[in-house]
N, C-alpha and C positions, 0 to 999 in steps of 0.2 A: 151487347158487346162486350162490356169489362168482365161479364161472369164465364162468358166465351171465350176470352182470351187468357183469362189465367186457368179454365180447365186446360185450354191446350200447353200452356206452360207447364203445369202438373205432369199431363202424358209427356210431353216432351222429356222432362227432367228423369222421371220414371225410366223412359227407354235410352237416358245417358247424352241425347244429343246435344244438350245443354253444358254438359260439364265440362267439357274441352275449353268451350266459350268463356266459362265462367274463371275460369283459372288461368286462361290468357289474360283476362283484364285482371286481375287479380297482378299476376305477377307486373306486368305495366305500372297499373296504379301506386301499388307497393315499393316498386325501386324511384319513383316521384313523390310520392308522400314523406318517403324515409328521410329525402333531402330536405322537402318541405319543413317538418317540423323538423329537424335540425335547426336549420338557417331559422326559423322562426323564434325558437329558444332564445338563443346566439343573439339574434337581431334585440328582442325584446330586452335580455339583457344588458346589453349597450346600452339600448334607451334609459331602460331602467335606471341604472346604474351611472348614469352621465356624468352625475354631480363628483359620483365619488372616482371616477375614472379621470377625470381632470384634478380629483383634488381641492376644486374650487368652483367657482362657475365663470371665470374665465383665465386662459392661462395664457402667459406670455412668455415665449421661451426664443433665446438668442445665443451665440457663439461667442457671444463680447458680452462683459457685464453690465447690467440693468442700465438705462439711460436714469439716471438721480431726478430729472426734470419729471417722467414719467411715475415717478414713484412719489413723486412730489404732486403733481397731480390726482393721482390716485387718493392720497391724503386728504386732499382740500375737497375730494366730493364724497367723502365719509366710508371708501370703501375700507374693507379689513384685507390684511395683505401678510402674506408669508413669503419667504425666499428659499430655494433649493440651488444648490449645486452638486451638478451628478459629471462623473469622470472616470475611466477606467484609471487604477493603479494597484500595486502588488502591496499583499499584505503579509507581515511577515510574525511567523507564532514561534515559541521554541527556541531554544539555546543548543549550542554547541553541535554534536552529530544529529540532534533531535529537531534540528530547524528546518524549517517547512516555508515556502513561499505558495502564493497564489493569485493570480489576478482574479481583482475583485473589482464589483460596479461601488464605488465610493458617493453617499448622497450627503451631503452637509444640510441640514436643515434650519429653520431659525422657528423660535416659540412661535405655537398656533398652528402648526402644519402636522395635520390636513385641514385646510379650510371645511373641505365638505369631504364625509364619507368619516370610517375609521381604521386607526391603526390598530391590527391586533397584536398581541406578544403571547409569548407563551417561555416559562421555565425552561422544556423538556422539550423533545421532537415530538413525542406522541400524548403531552401533558396540555391540562385545559388550557385553551385561549380565553385572552378577557383584550375587551377595550382601553386602550389607553388616550389620553387629552394630553397627555405631554410629550416631552422630544427626550434624547439623551442626554444626562447631565455631563457639566462639563468635563471628561477626562473619562469618557467611559464611552462606549459603542453598543450598537443593534446589530447581531446577523443575520445573514439567512443561514436556516438551521444544518443546510448541507454544508459548512463550513465545520462543523462538529468532527464530520468522520472526516471530512477535507484534508484538514490541517490538524488534524487530534486535539481539536481545543474541547474545553469546557466552561461551564460560566462561574465566570471570577479568573480568566488568566488573562493573560496579557497579549496585547495584539498591537503589533509594529507596523504605524503609517508613518512613512516618511521619518522624519524626524522625530515623530513622535509618539509615546507609547501609551494605550488606552488599554482599560479594560473592558472587557467582556461583560456584559452584566443582564441581558434578556436575548432572547429568539424573535425573529421578525415569524409573524403567523401567518400575516395579511397584511398586502400593503395597496393602500387603494388605486394610487394611481402610478404602478409599476406597467403594468401592461402587459401583453402579451407575454406568455410565459416562452415561445418559442422565438419573441424579439432578445430575450435576456438570456445571455448565456454565460455572463457571468456572475458569482454568487454578490448578494448586496449586503454590504456595510453602510450604516448609517450613523452619522456621528453630529456632535452640537456645533453649528457655524462659526462660535467661538474658538472652536480649536484647529478650524481650519489653515489658519496662517503658520500655526507651532509646526505644521507638518511638514512647510513649503514643498509641497509637490506641484503646486502652480506654476509652473515655470514658462518660460519662451517658449511656444511652440506645442505648447500642453494643447489637446481637444477637450475641451469642458463644456457643459452645456449649462446656462443661468436660465433659470424658472421663477417671474415674479407672477405667483399666485394670488388671486383678486375674489372677494364675493363680496355681497351685496343685493340691494333691490336689482329686480330687473332689468327696470328701465333708466335708473343708476349705469348700471353695468354697462347697457345697449348704449348709451349715450358715449360712456367713457370708453369704447369697444368702436365707435366712431371715430372720436377724438385720438386714441392712438392710432388706428387705421390715416387716418390724414396726416398726424405727424410723420409716418414712418415715411409716407410715399414724399413727403414734402421735404426729410432731409435725406430720401432715399436710402435708408438703411436697410443692409444687407444682413440675411441671415438669420432674421426675426419671422416666427411665425405665432400665429394666435390660435388660440384654439379655445371655443367656447362652445354650450351644449349642443347648440346646432351641427358643430363639428366635430364634436368630441371624441378625442382620439381617432383622427383620420388614418393614419396607418392601420388601427387594426379593423374600421371600415370597409377600406377600400380589401385588406385582406378577406377578410368576410365576402364583401362584394366579389371577388376572384373566385373565392370558394366556392359560393353559391353558384355561380356559372359555369365551374368545370363541375360541380359535382352533378348540375342537372342535366347537362352536357350527355356524362356519363350515363345516368338516367333515362336520357331519351334514345340514349343505344337502345336498352334494353328494350321501351316503350315501341320503339321503331320496327324490333325482330317481333314483339308482341303485337304490334298493328297485322303485320304479314301474318302470323298464324291465327289470329282474327278473322281477317281476310278469305284466308282460307276453310277456317272453321264453319264462317257464313256460307260459304261456297259449297261446301255438304253436305248444310242443312238445307239451303234451298233446293238441291238435287233429289234430297230424301223426301221434298216435303212436294215435290210437282204434282203427285196424284191425289195427295188430301187437297190439295190447291183446286184442283181439276175438281172432283167429288162439290166439295162446296161449292164450286162455282152453278153445278150440275142442280143444288140444291137450293139455288136463289142469289145467293151473296153475288155480291154486286165487286167491281175491281178495287173499289175505295173501302166496303169492308172490309177485304180481305187483306189489304193494303194494313188499315186503321188495326186489324188484331194482330197480324204479326208484329207490328210498330209495338203494340202495345206491351206485347212478350218481350220482348226483347228491352224494352225500356225498365220491365223489371228485372233481366237478368242484369242488365248495364247496371241499376241503382244496388241490385245486391254484389253482385260482384266488384262494383267500385267501393262500396262500402269495407266487402271483405279487405281487399286490399289496403284500406287505408289504416286498418286494424293489425295489419301483417306490417304498413312502414311505420306504427306508429311503436310497432316491437321494434321494428329494425332500427329506428332511429338513436334506439340506448346503445345499439353497435356503435354508431358513428360517434356520438357522444363520449365514451369508452375510450374511442383514440383519439378523438378532435377535441372533445368540450373542454378536455383538462388542461390544455395548452393555453388556454383565454381565460374562465372562469368555471369555476367548481360551484357555485351556488347560481342555478339559473331562476326562471322562472318556470310555472305550468304551462304545459302546451296550449296552444290556443285553439278555436274551431276554424279557423280560416284554411289552416293547410288542410283539412280534414276537407272542406267544402271543394277546395283546389282540387284534391286528389279526384272526388267524385266527379266534380266539371271533366275534368282531365280525361277518367274513363268513359265518360258519356259523347265525347267528341270523339276519342277513339272508336268509340263503336257505332257513332254516326258517319262517320267517315269510313271506315273499312268495312263496316257489316251493313251497314246500310245499302249498298247500288245493288249486290246480291239479291237480296230480299224485295228490293223492288222489283225484282225481274218477276216476283211470284204473280204481280197483279197480272201479267202478261198472259200468263198460261189458258189454253184455249179451255173450252168445254169436251171438245172430243177427244182430250186425253185419255178420258175416262176407255174410251172403246178403240182408240187406234194407238195403240199401245208404241208402235214403233214410231212415233212422231218424234225427232229431233229434240231436245234438251235446248231449252233458251243457251245460245254463245257462253263464254268463258266473258268477264268483266272487260267491256269494251275500256278503251283509253279514255273515253268521254267522263266514263262512270266512275273511273279513277283519278279521275280530276280531283273530286271531292274530296276523296279520302289524302292526296297529296295535299290540297291548299290547307285539309286540317293540319297536316300531321307540318306545315311549313310556317302556321299560324300558331301548335304550340311550341315549335321550335323558338320562333319569337318571342314568344311569352316566357320561355324559361331561362333563354339567355339576356334577355332584358336588354338588350343591344342588338339594333336591326343590322349591323356589320357583320357583329359576330354571329349571330342567326343566321343571316344569309351564306355567309363564309364555311359554318359547319354544317348547313344544306350542301352545301356544292361538294365539302369533303365527301358526306354520308353519301353524295349520289355516283361521286367520281370512285369513290371504294368499292361500292357496291358495283358499277357496271363494270371496274377492272376485275374485280373477282367472278363476276359474272359469266365473262367473259372468258377466264382461264379455264374456270370449270367447265363450260359447255365445250373449249376445246379438248379437255380431258377427257369430259363423257366421249364425244365424236370418236378420240384413237385409242377406245374403249374395244371399236369394232376390228380394229387391228389384231388384237391379241385375244378374242374372243374362241378360235380356234387353236390356240394354240394350246390349249388344255384341253382332252378328250372328254373328259371329265365330265356327267351331264350336268351335274349341279351348277357347274361353271358356266356351261353356256347358256342355263335359263337366269342365270344372275345376270351375264351383260345384257341378255337379251331383254331382261326386264327394266333396268338403266336406261335401254336405247329406247324402248318403247314409250316411256312418259319421260323425254330427254328436258322439261319445263320443270318436273315435278323435281327430277334430280338436279339440276341447278338452284333449285331454292333451296334444298334440303343442306346441300355442300356449303351454299355462300353462306344461312343462316348460323349455321354450325361454327364456319372458318372465322365468323366474325367474332361470336363471343369467347371461340377458344385465342384468338390471337391476342384480345385485352388480355387475357388471364396470362398470355405466353410474355408478353411485354411486359407486364409488371413484377415476373415472378423470374423464370429464366433468365431474358434481354436484360431486364436490370441488374442480374448480379452476372452478367456479363460483362455489361457497362461500366459497373464499379471494378468488377477485377482488371479490364482492359486499363483503365484509367490507373489504377495502382499502379500494373505494371509499366504506364506508359511515363510516370513519376521517378526519378533518379532515385535508387534506394537510399542515397546520402542526402538528397533535398531538402533544404533548408527546410527544420522544424519549430526554430525559435526565431523571434522577431524583436529585435530590443530597440525602443524608441525615448525619443526626449534625451537623447543622450545631450549633454551640455559642450560646449568647446572645449573649456577647462578640463573635461571629461573624457574626450577624445582618444587621447594618446593610452592613458592608462588601461583603459578598458579595450584599445587594443591589443596593449600588449597582454594580456589576457587573454582574449581570445586565442593568439599564437604560443603560450607561454603556459598559463596555468592548466587546460583540460589536454597540451600537446598533441599529439595526432590523433585523438577521440573526438576532436572536431575536424571535421573533414569539408571539402569543399568550401575552402572559406570565400568570404565573398567581403571586398573593402565597406570601411563604415561610407554611407553616402549623403552628403548635408540635403537634411530637408528644411524647405522654404514654405511656411506657409502663406497665400495668396491666393484674393479673390479678383475672378476674371471681371472685370467692367466695362471693357472695351474692345469692340472688334472694328478696324479699319475706322477707328475716331467714334465710332457711334454709339453710344452710347446704350449698352445691352442690360435684361432682369428676368427674371422668368417668365414674365409675360411674354416674351421678342419669341420663345419656342411653343409652339403646340405641342411636341414630344413631351411627355413626363419624365424621360431621362433627362432631356437636355434640362428641362426645368429644375430639376434636382443637383446638375453638376453646376449652375451659373450661380443657385441658390447657397451653396454652400462655398469652403474656402478647398482650393485645390493643393496639393500637395507636389510642390514646384522640387525641383531639386537643379544641379550645374555640377559637369563636369567636364575635362578637356578630352576625354577621349570616348568613342563609341563603348557602352555596357554591353559585356557578355549575355548571350539572346537576346538581341537586338537585333535587329535587319532594316538597312534604309531601303525605301521602297519607292520616296521619293526626292528630289533637291539633294545637297548634297552637306556632310557634318561640314560644321565651322573650324575655319581655322583663325584663330585670332591675328593679325597683324596690324602695327601701326601703333600710333601712341594711342588712340581712343577707337578703338573696332566698334562695329556696331552690332547692338543687341539682337542676339537672335536666339529662335526657339525652333527646338526641335518637338514635334506632336505627336504621341501616337493615335495609329490610323482610326481605332475606332470611335477614338472620342472626337477627331478627326471629321468623320464622320457625321456623329452626333450632332456637332454645333457647327455644321456646314464650313470647316474650315479648309483654306486651300494654303498654297505655296504662295508667297508674298504677302499673306493677310499681317496687321499690325494687330497685336493684343495686347490689351490694357490690362494690367493687373495691379490692385490694392494689397499692397505687403504691411503689415501693420501702419496704414497711416502714409506711407509713400508710393508714390507711383512708378510703375515699372512697366516701360513700353517695348517690347521684341517683336521683330520680324519674322515669320514662319520659315525656317528655311527645310527642313526637312521634315518627311512624315517616317515613322519607325513601326515596324510589325514586330510586337513582343511575344515572347513566349510565355506563355500565364503558367502554363503548368509545370517549368521550370523550379516555381516556387521560390522563386528570387525577389530583391526588393527591385520593386519596377515603379516609373514614374509615367505619369500622363503628358507631362509636359519639362523639359530639359534647355537650362538656359544656359550660355556661353559664358565662363568666370566672370568675366570682365563685365560684363552685365549685372551682377549681383554680389560684386565685392564689398559696397556697404552696407547690405541688409543682414536681420537678424537672422540667423540660422541655428539650428539644433541637427543632430545624427542621429543615424539609423543604421541598421546592420542585422544579418540574419544570416543563421549557421546551423547545422545541422548537430543535434545533441541526442546521441543514445538515452534512451529511459534509464541505463541503469547510473547515468551521470548528472542526476538531479541535484546533487549537491552544488555544480558548479554553477546554476542559476541562483540556487540557495542564496550562497556567498557572495556572489554579485550583486543580489538585491539588497542583501545586508550592507557591502561595504555606498552602495551607493543608490539609497533608498527613493530617490527620486526616477528612478529609470521604470518604464513599464515595460514588462516582457511577455508578449503573446506566446502562448502555446498554441501553435494551429493544430498540430497531431489530437490535442485534447478538444479544439474546438471542433473539428472534423468530426470527432466521435460523437460530439452532442447532435450535429449536423445532423448526421446520421441517425441516430436515435429518434429525432423529430420525423426524419423522412421515412424512416420505418412503421412509425406511426400511421403519419398520412399513407402511404402503399397500404396498409392494411385497410384503412378504412374504404378505401377506392375497389379493392381487391371485392371487398365484402356487396359492393354495387356491381363490380364486374359479374358477381354470380348471378346475378338478377338478368345477368346479359346472356351469359353459358344456359341458364334455363330457358330465356325465350327461345335461344338456338335448337335445344331441343325440342321445343317445343314446336315449334315450324318442321321440325322433321317428323315429329309425331303428328301434327296436322296433314304435311302431305302424304303419309305413309295414309292414314286414317282417310283420306280423303279418296282415297285409291282402292279400300277395303272391299266392298264391295264388288269392281268389277276383278280383283284380285282372288275374290273367291270362284268368282265367275271362272277365271282361266287357268284358276288350280284344279276346280271340278274338271272342266276340258280334258288339262294335260294327264290327269288322273285316270278320266276315264277312256284315253288311247294309251295309258299304259304305264305314264309316270310315276314313282310310288312316294309313299309321303316323306319318307328320310330324302330323298332328295332332293322335293321341292322344298323342306327344311332347312338342308345345307344352301340349297341357294336365295333362301332370306337370308342366313347367317353372312354368305359370302357376300352379297348383296349390301347386307349393313356394314360388315367390314371394309369393304371397298368406297362404299359414300362416307365413312367416318374417317379412312383413312386418307383419303383426297382432303376432306374438309382439314384436317391435321397439318398436312403438308401446305396446303395452303395458307394455313392458317401461320404455321412457321415459318413458310418465307417470309407473309407479309412483315411479320413480328420480327425477325432477320434483316429487311431492308429497312424499317425504320430504326433498327438497331445502328445499321450502317450509315445511313443517312444523319442520325445523332451525331455519332462519333467521330464522321469526317468532315462535318461542317459544321456544327455545335460546339463541338469538344475539342476537337482537332488533334486526334489518336489513331492511331492504328487498330483495325476490327478485324479480329479473327472470329470467321465464321464457326461457330462449336454446333456439331454434330447433335450433341444432347437436346437443341431447339426442335429438331425433326425427329429425334425420337420420341420426346414430350409430346409433340404433336398429332402421331403418331398413336400412342399407345390411349391418351387419354381422346383424341377424336375417335376411336374406334369403340371405346369404352363407349361413348355417352350416345353412339351411336347405336351400337350395341341395347343399351338398355331403352332409346325412344326406338326404335325398330319393334322390340321384344312387347313392348307396352302399345303400338299400336296394331300389330299383328299375330295375337298372339292365337286369337282367334280364328284366323282364316282356313288354318288348314283341319279344325277342328270337325266342320257342319261335313256331312255326306257328301260327296260327288252327287249325287243323285237330285238331292234335297236342292241344290245350287243350280244343277240343270233345268229344275222344272219352275222355280222362281226367276231362270233369265225367258 
């Protein structure tokens, strides 16, 4: 049986029966295994470098100075310690007209840092790297290489941080606990912690992260972690986070998990379309082997033997196609690494065997689910088909036989998503999208009947008739190609339109500079400079707003923690400090949607709070709720009396919670402002930070450019995966055409016998391809535009203008893909003489 199955496989391969099935499997497996190899290497890199990513065995991170009792207990247990203090600040270089300023991520370190991993330095940007166990000497700093060009620095130059000037002595080539590159938009400046106080940068209202790094024996670390966790809960300490080897770099792991889910689902879209192509190819295989099965039955083979022979044949094809897909996926994952890998780590472990085995299993599951049902019908071919050729072929796959393929695909979807809820929602989205596209495509095909006689050209009528003669196949072709095209249009044309619409929705003079950490005694001077130094070049002035750092600790006299809320965003909001503010009048670009703005009256007015509607919804707040805040150890309680809607697109200073002035009169405050500064007037910021070194100036325009750069890399990677989707759509188009090739040959022979010319039939084919591709392109453009409108209207909240370029691109690309697929699928239909076709029929 095995030898016979192998002989049949080789015969079918030479006849070209299995090549398309092999290609469809390859694309499905390649799209998923490329993601599998990429994520596997990234995750293994995180696991391998867990110590280095923390810089320790245990990391305590807090937004207040580390509790001395924790440090004393760690020392008592014999643990090795180091500390870091991290916060954003302005760095100043140069003098006079050559002065330059830049927002940097300042990191002050103690001796012994890092406890795990290696800090690598270099003397030049392209120079050799070397490992050091030292930290910057007092009076010196080590900097990120990007600052050399960004601030026109070189080794040995002076860099001013706050009130202290330090000397640049080394470049930081690799910082083990830096984290992901896309989370670090400010270049690093590292200094000795003994110099930190002299800078006088940490003042009231400064956003500072204090970290205690610990290393020691595994059991000692585990015991101390348990003691520390109990201490945190007992003291109800807020803003403290523990990171261990098990949870090392949770933000990176969470980002990688989300990336894996998203990329896997993108790959599954390709696999889903490829599965349709597999099913169509298997059906064509079944129809072309009916006579062979009948002959084998006449020669004595049983139903089980016939089934076993074809199952072995398909198993061999499945293993070969899946293995080839794994090879293509392995090569493809280097493309993902090129765009995404360098955002996280540049030194990854080699690929393991597990993604390859998962890829092969995926191919076999798809084959089993979508190719097995039609193949199983071959066991039911009767003996008398050899004589009675007029007997109808077995019917197309019924809903019952399709249930196996559907079940396999849903199982694969849940496996790749890694989350039942996400997997089921995605499966529902796939199904609804397919049904919507199929309904529109069916209506469009049905409407072609009305335009059939609008053109007297014979080829035109032949093409319309061919499309309507096989409506099911036509709908499948259109939907599959449209899905692939829509994905690419969404990431190219629509993405560009969204960015353009967002830019046009933001005023040209919207603030692009935010100044924070303004101390009370600096307020008036800085306010005058904003009005006078830059004159009319600083437009759209906004006032200086007070900013108060406070932590939400109670709602309606009930203590709350991060565990109070199931939502991740709510947890993060409660675990960190809020930026509160106070003002008498409702700010510009704020609109009350519930309640009343406070009107202070009487000797002791009530403490009131106005809350932004989004955070109110996230935290479940409503009018009348009492909010309790901890502001620098002082309790503040205020009643929610209004809800506000903010215009986040205005780029002005906005606050989640605004308190009435009398409620916060005695609380420590700093000030914040935002203004628009033309690029040519950067000297204004340079002078401002030179005169007030404690200020932090955030260049929003520069940060948006960096975000756009990261976004472009991510989109490029996703576009690469969607190329598999488009290829799968073209495969389905080809499969539908190839599946009807025999019937088309007989139809063409009959039409030629009745007087139709070869040229007319050829033109009819090209018209048919153009109509299918054009319809798919229009459908894809409409779907992509609808998604773009929904994003603009409901997510970004700005006006959306439909661009004709989307439909033009959809028509062009759709027609091109259909012509390519159609030419490959039907290039031999008109090459056979009509007499031969009629005799075979």
